[in-house]
MMTF fields as JSON, N, C-alpha, C and O atoms, coordinates in Angstrom:
{
  "mmtfVersion": "1.0.0",
  "mmtfProducer": "UNKNOWN",
  "numBonds": 375,
  "numAtoms": 376,
  "numGroups": 94,
  "numChains": 1,
  "numModels": 1,
  "chainsPerModel": [1],
  "groupsPerChain": [94],
  "chainIdList": ["A"],
  "bondAtomList": [4, 2, 8, 6, 12, 10, 16, 14, 20, 18, 24, 22, 28, 26, 32, 30, 36, 34, 40, 38, 44, 42, 48, 46, 52, 50, 56, 54, 60, 58, 64, 62, 68, 66, 72, 70, 76, 74, 80, 78, 84, 82, 88, 86, 92, 90, 96, 94, 100, 98, 104, 102, 108, 106, 112, 110, 116, 114, 120, 118, 124, 122, 128, 126, 132, 130, 136, 134, 140, 138, 144, 142, 148, 146, 152, 150, 156, 154, 160, 158, 164, 162, 168, 166, 172, 170, 176, 174, 180, 178, 184, 182, 188, 186, 192, 190, 196, 194, 200, 198, 204, 202, 208, 206, 212, 210, 216, 214, 220, 218, 224, 222, 228, 226, 232, 230, 236, 234, 240, 238, 244, 242, 248, 246, 252, 250, 256, 254, 260, 258, 264, 262, 268, 266, 272, 270, 276, 274, 280, 278, 284, 282, 288, 286, 292, 290, 296, 294, 300, 298, 304, 302, 308, 306, 312, 310, 316, 314, 320, 318, 324, 322, 328, 326, 332, 330, 336, 334, 340, 338, 344, 342, 348, 346, 352, 350, 356, 354, 360, 358, 364, 362, 368, 366, 372, 370],
  "bondOrderList": [1, 1, 1, 1, 1, 1, 1, 1, 1, 1, 1, 1, 1, 1, 1, 1, 1, 1, 1, 1, 1, 1, 1, 1, 1, 1, 1, 1, 1, 1, 1, 1, 1, 1, 1, 1, 1, 1, 1, 1, 1, 1, 1, 1, 1, 1, 1, 1, 1, 1, 1, 1, 1, 1, 1, 1, 1, 1, 1, 1, 1, 1, 1, 1, 1, 1, 1, 1, 1, 1, 1, 1, 1, 1, 1, 1, 1, 1, 1, 1, 1, 1, 1, 1, 1, 1, 1, 1, 1, 1, 1, 1, 1],
  "groupList": [{"groupName": "UNK", "atomNameList": ["N", "CA", "C", "O"], "elementList": ["N", "C", "C", "O"], "formalChargeList": [0, 0, 0, 0], "bondAtomList": [1, 0, 2, 1, 3, 2], "bondOrderList": [1, 1, 2], "singleLetterCode": "X", "chemCompType": "L-PEPTIDE LINKING"}],
  "groupTypeList": [0, 0, 0, 0, 0, 0, 0, 0, 0, 0, 0, 0, 0, 0, 0, 0, 0, 0, 0, 0, 0, 0, 0, 0, 0, 0, 0, 0, 0, 0, 0, 0, 0, 0, 0, 0, 0, 0, 0, 0, 0, 0, 0, 0, 0, 0, 0, 0, 0, 0, 0, 0, 0, 0, 0, 0, 0, 0, 0, 0, 0, 0, 0, 0, 0, 0, 0, 0, 0, 0, 0, 0, 0, 0, 0, 0, 0, 0, 0, 0, 0, 0, 0, 0, 0, 0, 0, 0, 0, 0, 0, 0, 0, 0],
  "groupIdList": [1, 2, 3, 4, 5, 6, 7, 8, 9, 10, 11, 12, 13, 14, 15, 16, 17, 18, 19, 20, 21, 22, 23, 24, 25, 26, 27, 28, 29, 30, 31, 32, 33, 34, 35, 36, 37, 38, 39, 40, 41, 42, 43, 44, 45, 46, 47, 48, 49, 50, 51, 52, 53, 54, 55, 56, 57, 58, 59, 60, 61, 62, 63, 64, 65, 66, 67, 68, 69, 70, 71, 72, 73, 74, 75, 76, 77, 78, 79, 80, 81, 82, 83, 84, 85, 86, 87, 88, 89, 90, 91, 92, 93, 94],
  "secStructList": [7, 7, 2, 2, 2, 2, 2, 2, 2, 2, 2, 2, 2, 2, 2, 2, 2, 2, 2, 2, 2, 2, 2, 2, 2, 2, 2, 6, 3, 3, 6, 6, 3, 3, 7, 6, 6, 1, 2, 2, 2, 2, 2, 2, 2, 2, 2, 2, 2, 2, 6, 6, 1, 1, 7, 7, 6, 6, 1, 2, 2, 2, 2, 2, 2, 2, 2, 2, 2, 2, 7, 7, 7, 2, 2, 2, 2, 2, 2, 2, 2, 2, 2, 2, 2, 2, 2, 2, 2, 2, 2, 2, 2, 7],
  "xCoordList": [0.864, 0.0, 0.909, 1.817, 0.648, 1.448, 1.091, 0.069, 1.947, 1.748, 0.452, -0.246, 0.134, -1.101, -2.333, -3.301, -2.283, -3.407, -3.557, -4.667, -2.431, -2.462, -3.04, -3.846, -2.631, -3.126, -4.628, -5.357, -5.086, -6.521, -7.334, -8.401, -6.838, -7.534, -7.564, -8.601, -6.428, -6.36, -7.283, -7.987, -7.275, -8.159, -9.627, -10.46, -9.944, -11.329, -11.802, -12.902, -10.967, -11.333, -11.446, -12.424, -10.448, -10.468, -11.587, -12.256, -11.784, -12.856, -14.224, -15.089, -14.427, -15.728, -15.993, -17.104, -14.968, -15.136, -15.396, -16.234, -14.688, -14.863, -16.211, -16.855, -16.641, -17.862, -19.143, -20.218, -19.058, -20.275, -21.108, -22.313, -20.526, -21.353, -21.916, -23.022, -21.159, -21.62, -22.828, -23.819, -22.73, -23.835, -25.056, -26.176, -24.858, -25.991, -26.725, -27.954, -25.97, -26.582, -27.277, -28.337, -26.69, -27.269, -28.612, -29.48, -28.79, -30.068, -31.077, -32.22, -30.647, -31.61, -31.42, -32.204, -30.394, -30.108, -29.124, -27.911, -29.655, -28.819, -28.616, -29.247, -27.733, -27.48, -28.682, -28.767, -29.605, -30.82, -32.002, -33.106, -31.787, -32.859, -33.099, -32.314, -34.168, -34.485, -35.081, -36.029, -34.501, -34.948, -36.28, -36.459, -37.203, -38.524, -38.394, -37.604, -39.169, -39.21, -38.008, -37.88, -37.129, -35.913, -36.152, -37.203, -35.147, -35.184, -35.311, -36.025, -34.615, -34.685, -36.109, -36.574, -36.784, -38.167, -39.067, -39.959, -38.836, -39.596, -39.33, -40.248, -38.055, -37.709, -38.398, -38.925, -38.385, -38.993, -40.503, -41.081, -41.127, -42.56, -42.899, -43.84, -42.139, -42.378, -42.179, -42.965, -41.125, -40.856, -41.969, -42.382, -42.449, -43.521, -44.818, -45.515, -45.143, -46.355, -46.248, -47.206, -45.077, -44.877, -44.881, -45.15, -44.584, -44.462, -45.637, -45.531, -46.732, -47.909, -47.853, -48.53, -47.067, -47.057, -45.783, -45.635, -44.872, -43.617, -42.428, -42.571, -41.274, -40.044, -39.396, -39.123, -39.154, -38.605, -37.164, -36.357, -36.867, -35.489, -34.603, -34.974, -33.443, -32.517, -32.759, -31.99, -33.827, -34.096, -33.098, -32.399, -33.031, -32.103, -32.326, -31.363, -33.575, -33.873, -33.393, -32.816, -33.624, -33.201, -31.678, -31.145, -30.983, -29.521, -28.961, -28.042, -29.508, -29.032, -29.348, -28.548, -30.513, -30.856, -29.872, -29.419, -29.548, -28.588, -27.218, -26.566, -26.786, -25.486, -25.492, -24.487, -26.608, -26.7, -26.649, -26.098, -27.219, -27.26, -25.977, -25.497, -25.42, -24.288, -22.982, -21.93, -23.032, -21.838, -21.751, -22.543, -20.796, -20.635, -19.923, -18.996, -20.37, -19.681, -18.375, -18.119, -17.567, -16.317, -16.552, -15.848, -17.552, -17.861, -18.382, -18.031, -19.214, -19.742, -18.638, -18.618, -17.723, -16.596, -15.742, -15.305, -15.505, -14.727, -15.444, -14.808, -16.758, -17.523, -17.497, -17.333, -17.658, -17.624, -16.242, -16.121, -15.189, -13.819, -13.555, -12.908, -14.049, -13.863, -14.554, -13.987, -15.769, -16.507, -15.808, -15.681, -15.358, -14.639, -13.336, -12.97, -12.628, -11.392, -11.632, -10.849, -12.719, -13.065, -13.377, -12.971, -14.096, -14.388, -13.1, -12.926, -12.196, -10.91, -10.101, -9.481, -10.106, -9.4, -9.988, -9.255, -11.317, -11.967, -11.694, -11.509, -11.669, -11.382, -9.953, -9.712, -9.021, -7.632, -7.444, -6.587, -8.228, -8.084, -8.728, -8.415, -9.62, -10.324, -9.467, -9.9],
  "yCoordList": [-1.17, 0.0, 1.231, 1.351, 2.126, 3.329, 4.371, 4.278, 5.35, 6.423, 7.189, 7.564, 7.421, 8.137, 7.332, 7.887, 6.026, 5.168, 5.141, 5.239, 5.007, 5.009, 6.319, 6.312, 7.435, 8.746, 8.864, 9.422, 8.333, 8.396, 7.583, 8.02, 6.398, 5.568, 6.274, 6.307, 6.837, 7.537, 8.751, 8.984, 9.518, 10.695, 10.289, 10.94, 9.218, 8.742, 8.293, 8.641, 7.509, 7.018, 8.167, 8.257, 9.035, 10.164, 11.137, 11.625, 11.415, 12.338, 11.821, 12.586, 10.508, 9.922, 10.013, 10.335, 9.729, 9.775, 11.198, 11.422, 12.151, 13.552, 14.097, 14.857, 13.714, 14.291, 13.612, 14.202, 12.398, 11.688, 12.488, 12.626, 13.025, 13.808, 15.086, 15.513, 15.68, 16.899, 16.579, 17.31, 15.48, 15.081, 14.697, 15.069, 13.953, 13.59, 14.838, 14.894, 15.828, 17.072, 17.822, 18.411, 17.806, 18.539, 17.968, 18.71, 16.658, 16.067, 16.024, 15.611, 16.459, 16.601, 15.695, 15.768, 14.832, 13.996, 14.751, 14.59, 15.579, 16.476, 15.93, 14.949, 16.573, 16.147, 16.4, 15.83, 17.242, 17.514, 16.663, 16.81, 15.779, 14.944, 15.277, 15.995, 14.761, 14.982, 16.375, 16.756, 17.128, 18.503, 18.515, 17.789, 19.331, 19.451, 19.918, 20.812, 19.312, 19.717, 19.274, 19.671, 18.464, 18.04, 16.732, 16.101, 16.357, 15.072, 13.941, 12.967, 14.068, 13.056, 12.936, 11.835, 14.051, 14.026, 13.29, 12.546, 13.496, 12.769, 11.269, 10.46, 10.905, 9.488, 8.882, 7.771, 9.628, 9.128, 8.956, 7.971, 9.908, 9.831, 8.616, 7.88, 8.417, 7.259, 5.951, 5.016, 5.881, 4.662, 4.392, 3.248, 5.446, 5.279, 4.824, 3.96, 5.389, 4.981, 3.521, 2.76, 3.132, 1.76, 0.758, -0.426, 1.23, 0.335, 0.463, 0.049, 1.018, 1.103, 2.167, 2.037, 3.216, 4.333, 4.533, 5.557, 3.604, 3.752, 3.449, 2.837, 3.872, 3.576, 2.377, 2.407, 1.332, 0.092, 0.29, 0.935, -0.279, -0.262, -1.003, -2.062, -0.448, -1.079, -0.747, -1.165, 0.007, 0.402, 1.474, 2.045, 1.747, 2.747, 4.101, 4.768, 4.508, 5.8, 5.807, 6.794, 4.723, 4.656, 4.704, 5.38, 3.997, 3.982, 5.364, 5.84, 6.011, 7.34, 8.37, 9.27, 8.244, 9.165, 9.002, 9.989, 7.771, 7.513, 8.084, 8.7, 7.88, 8.409, 9.934, 10.553, 10.543, 11.997, 12.572, 13.653, 11.86, 12.362, 12.058, 12.905, 10.869, 10.449, 10.328, 10.102, 10.474, 10.263, 8.822, 7.976, 8.552, 7.211, 6.315, 6.744, 5.061, 4.084, 3.682, 4.067, 2.923, 2.449, 1.609, 1.752, 0.726, -0.12, 0.714, 0.466, 1.692, 2.549, 3.394, 3.607, 3.873, 4.647, 3.785, 4.243, 2.543, 1.626, 1.351, 1.293, 1.181, 0.949, 2.135, 1.976, 3.323, 4.538, 4.725, 5.095, 4.469, 4.595, 3.587, 3.912, 2.368, 1.345, 1.728, 1.582, 2.216, 2.638, 3.808, 3.831, 4.769, 5.918, 5.509, 6.033, 4.572, 4.068, 3.349, 3.484, 2.579, 1.882, 2.864, 2.663, 3.926, 4.961, 5.632, 5.904, 5.899, 6.486, 5.584, 6.059, 4.28, 3.318, 3.275, 3.309, 3.201, 3.167, 4.439, 4.405, 5.558, 6.841, 6.846, 7.331, 6.31, 6.274, 5.337, 5.578, 4.283, 3.312, 3.761, 3.232, 4.727, 5.194, 6.107, 6.592],
  "zCoordList": [0.0, 0.0, 0.0, 0.823, -0.927, -1.049, -0.004, 0.675, 0.103, 1.081, 0.832, 1.774, -0.445, -0.777, -0.357, 0.161, -0.587, -0.201, 1.317, 1.84, 2.022, 3.479, 4.009, 4.94, 3.421, 3.846, 3.595, 4.414, 2.454, 2.138, 3.138, 3.569, 3.512, 4.497, 5.854, 6.517, 6.264, 7.551, 7.579, 8.562, 6.499, 6.438, 6.426, 7.057, 5.712, 5.686, 7.044, 7.473, 7.734, 9.066, 10.068, 10.81, 10.086, 11.025, 10.733, 11.644, 9.465, 9.084, 9.456, 9.884, 9.292, 9.637, 11.137, 11.557, 11.942, 13.4, 13.869, 14.742, 13.298, 13.693, 13.229, 13.953, 12.025, 11.475, 11.965, 11.861, 12.491, 12.915, 13.917, 13.706, 15.002, 15.933, 15.297, 15.627, 14.398, 13.719, 12.84, 12.836, 12.098, 11.216, 12.038, 11.687, 13.132, 13.987, 14.484, 14.455, 14.936, 15.41, 14.295, 14.505, 13.116, 11.984, 11.545, 11.085, 11.683, 11.275, 12.412, 12.217, 13.628, 14.711, 15.905, 16.851, 15.9, 17.065, 17.95, 17.819, 18.856, 19.66, 21.067, 21.459, 21.82, 23.201, 24.103, 25.19, 23.67, 24.446, 23.988, 24.513, 23.022, 22.488, 21.026, 20.406, 20.491, 19.079, 18.903, 19.59, 17.964, 17.712, 16.97, 15.992, 17.433, 16.812, 15.37, 15.068, 14.485, 13.086, 12.263, 11.105, 12.832, 12.137, 11.374, 11.487, 10.602, 9.908, 10.919, 10.68, 12.057, 13.114, 13.665, 13.958, 13.801, 14.29, 13.306, 13.714, 12.019, 11.004, 11.059, 10.921, 11.265, 11.406, 12.625, 12.566, 13.731, 14.96, 14.783, 15.243, 14.122, 13.874, 13.014, 13.309, 11.969, 11.086, 11.831, 11.672, 12.648, 13.411, 14.416, 14.604, 15.055, 16.035, 15.371, 15.904, 14.229, 13.496, 13.076, 13.207, 12.57, 12.109, 13.26, 13.055, 14.467, 15.617, 16.583, 17.738, 16.137, 16.983, 18.061, 19.081, 17.866, 18.797, 19.585, 20.251, 19.534, 20.272, 19.382, 18.324, 19.809, 19.082, 19.758, 20.957, 18.996, 19.544, 20.014, 19.345, 21.176, 21.676, 20.686, 20.178, 20.419, 19.484, 18.027, 17.162, 17.738, 16.363, 15.931, 16.769, 14.64, 14.124, 14.799, 15.179, 14.949, 15.577, 17.027, 17.482, 17.75, 19.152, 19.269, 20.149, 18.396, 18.435, 18.092, 18.758, 17.061, 16.681, 17.754, 18.008, 18.387, 19.473, 20.63, 21.209, 20.959, 22.021, 21.674, 22.516, 20.436, 19.996, 20.006, 20.358, 19.625, 19.631, 21.027, 21.237, 21.987, 23.36, 24.13, 24.883, 23.953, 24.779, 24.002, 24.6, 22.696, 21.883, 21.425, 21.84, 20.578, 20.041, 21.046, 21.734, 21.122, 21.966, 21.289, 20.149, 21.978, 21.392, 20.151, 19.151, 20.219, 19.066, 17.901, 16.748, 18.202, 17.134, 16.518, 15.306, 17.345, 16.828, 15.907, 14.851, 16.304, 15.466, 14.15, 13.098, 14.202, 12.984, 12.04, 10.83, 12.598, 11.779, 11.172, 10.004, 11.963, 11.455, 10.347, 9.351, 10.514, 9.487, 8.19, 7.107, 8.303, 7.106, 6.43, 5.206, 7.211, 6.652, 6.002, 4.949, 6.625, 6.048, 4.733, 3.793, 4.666, 3.425, 2.313, 1.168, 2.646, 1.649, 1.189, 0.001, 2.135, 1.779, 0.859, -0.092, 1.141, 0.297, -1.106, -2.094, -1.189, -2.499, -3.285, -4.501, -2.576, -3.232, -3.787, -4.892, -3.019, -3.463, -4.648, -5.499, -4.711, -5.795, -7.087, -8.153, -7.006, -8.213, -9.026, -10.072]
}
């Protein structure tokens, strides 16, 4: 693996980890909960309608809400870094 490829993977992984909390907040998953009128609120509404009035524990909305309020767990950080690194690698190979 060349230096350019290594740099692309590192930038992809680091960029994904740094930007994940920013993106979560931008779509409405904030540290104070789901922002009214946001994309996250629409997701929560759809999930609640589909689930008979509540949001299921462990669902995508519940996980994103938890990450928005408390930050990413170690496993989630590793997953985001891996995905970002893969994108960086694919970008370098193109």
